[in-house]
C-alpha positions in Angstrom: 234.3 -12.5 -31.5 234.8 -15.4 -33.9 232.9 -15.3 -37.5 229.9 -17.1 -38.1 231.4 -19.5 -40.2 229.6 -23.0 -41.1 231.3 -25.5 -43.7 228.4 -27.1 -45.7 227.2 -27.1 -49.4 224.3 -25.1 -50.8 223.2 -27.8 -53.0 220.0 -29.3 -51.2 216.8 -28.2 -49.5 217.9 -27.6 -45.9 221.0 -25.6 -45.9 222.2 -23.2 -43.3 222.0 -19.6 -44.3 224.8 -18.0 -42.4 226.9 -16.2 -44.7 230.3 -18.0 -45.0 232.7 -15.0 -46.1 232.0 -11.7 -44.0 234.0 -9.4 -46.5 232.2 -10.9 -49.6 228.9 -10.7 -48.2 229.3 -7.1 -47.1 230.2 -6.3 -50.8 227.0 -8.4 -51.9 225.0 -6.3 -49.3 226.2 -3.0 -50.8 225.0 -4.4 -54.3 221.8 -5.8 -53.1 220.8 -2.5 -51.2 222.0 -0.4 -54.1 219.9 -2.1 -56.5 216.9 -1.6 -54.3 217.7 2.2 -54.3 219.2 2.2 -50.9 222.2 2.8 -49.3 224.3 0.7 -46.7 225.3 3.6 -44.4 228.2 3.4 -42.3 226.3 2.6 -39.3 224.1 0.1 -41.1 227.4 -1.7 -42.5 228.9 -1.8 -39.1 225.6 -3.5 -37.5 225.6 -5.8 -40.3 229.2 -6.6 -39.8 228.8 -7.4 -35.8 226.1 -9.8 -36.9 228.3 -11.4 -39.4 230.9 -11.7 -36.6 228.7 -13.0 -33.6 228.9 -16.4 -32.8 225.3 -16.5 -31.5 222.1 -14.2 -32.0 223.1 -10.7 -31.1 220.9 -8.5 -28.9 220.5 -4.8 -30.0 222.2 -3.5 -26.9 225.3 -5.8 -27.4 225.3 -4.3 -30.9 225.5 -0.9 -29.6 228.0 -1.7 -26.9 230.2 -2.7 -30.0 229.9 0.4 -32.2 233.1 1.8 -30.9 231.4 5.4 -31.3 230.5 4.7 -34.7 228.0 8.0 -35.4 225.4 8.8 -32.9 225.1 5.5 -31.5 222.1 5.3 -29.3 219.3 2.6 -29.1 217.0 4.1 -31.8 220.1 4.6 -34.1 220.7 0.5 -33.6 216.9 -0.5 -34.2 216.7 1.6 -37.5 219.7 0.0 -38.6 218.4 -3.5 -37.8 215.3 -2.5 -39.0 216.6 -1.7 -42.4 218.7 -4.7 -42.4 215.5 -6.9 -41.7 213.7 -5.0 -44.7 216.4 -5.7 -47.2 216.5 -9.5 -46.3 220.0 -9.0 -44.9 219.0 -10.0 -41.2 216.4 -11.9 -39.3 215.0 -11.2 -35.8 214.6 -14.3 -33.6 211.7 -13.2 -31.7 211.6 -15.6 -28.5 215.5 -14.6 -28.2 214.9 -10.7 -28.9 218.1 -11.2 -31.0 219.2 -10.7 -34.5 221.3 -12.8 -37.0 222.6 -12.1 -40.5 221.0 -13.9 -43.5 223.1 -15.1 -46.2 220.2 -15.7 -48.8 219.2 -12.0 -49.0 218.7 -12.5 -52.8 215.7 -14.3 -52.4 212.6 -14.7 -50.2 212.0 -17.6 -47.9 210.7 -18.2 -44.3 213.3 -18.0 -41.5 213.6 -21.5 -39.7 215.9 -21.1 -36.8 217.2 -24.2 -34.7 218.1 -23.0 -31.3 220.3 -24.7 -29.0 218.9 -24.8 -25.6 222.5 -25.8 -24.4 224.8 -23.4 -25.9 222.3 -20.6 -26.8 223.5 -20.8 -30.5 220.8 -20.5 -33.5 221.5 -21.8 -37.0 219.0 -20.6 -39.7 217.9 -23.3 -42.4 216.8 -22.7 -45.8 214.0 -25.3 -45.3 212.4 -24.9 -49.2 210.0 -27.9 -48.1 208.8 -26.4 -44.9 208.3 -23.1 -46.5 206.2 -24.4 -49.3 204.2 -26.6 -47.1 203.4 -23.6 -44.8 202.6 -21.3 -47.7 200.4 -24.1 -49.0 198.5 -24.5 -45.9 197.7 -21.1 -45.0 196.7 -20.0 -48.5 194.3 -23.0 -48.2 192.9 -21.0 -44.9 192.8 -17.8 -47.3 195.6 -16.2 -45.6 198.7 -14.7 -47.3 201.9 -15.0 -45.5 203.9 -11.7 -45.5 206.6 -13.0 -43.1 207.3 -16.0 -41.3 209.9 -17.0 -38.7 209.7 -20.7 -37.4 211.8 -21.3 -34.3 212.9 -25.1 -33.1 214.3 -25.6 -29.9 216.8 -28.5 -29.0 220.4 -29.3 -29.0 222.5 -28.5 -32.1 225.1 -31.0 -33.3 228.2 -29.6 -31.5 226.4 -30.1 -28.2 225.2 -33.3 -28.9 228.9 -34.7 -30.0 
């Protein structure tokens, strides 16, 4: 599997959130998890590594098949690892695909906004500051407090359009 790499700058409102350097991100993830009093166990690290190296959103059973006998790799083990990674802000679940992606912006809270390509099946996460702010404002106006939001937009990605 090829690495999930996109070339872009992180200096404007709508920047993709896919981690750029898998090894650097894994080290950052270790620090983040440790700072929260948790541990990135070998199975959690391996699942995160697989997400980082997946070209498209990964399903739990695909991850399970690629764990290469890591620990007691059974479906509940993978799902627990994925739940942990989501709680730590290191991964997101794309509900409509029932699949997971790594998140490179784990140090701050944000709503996950996914652009899902109907042609190639790829998904790109945007750090959509204005979208998140507008959603928060509109829902708080309705007396609702958002704890978690995942927005999915379907269309055709820039690679498939070219």
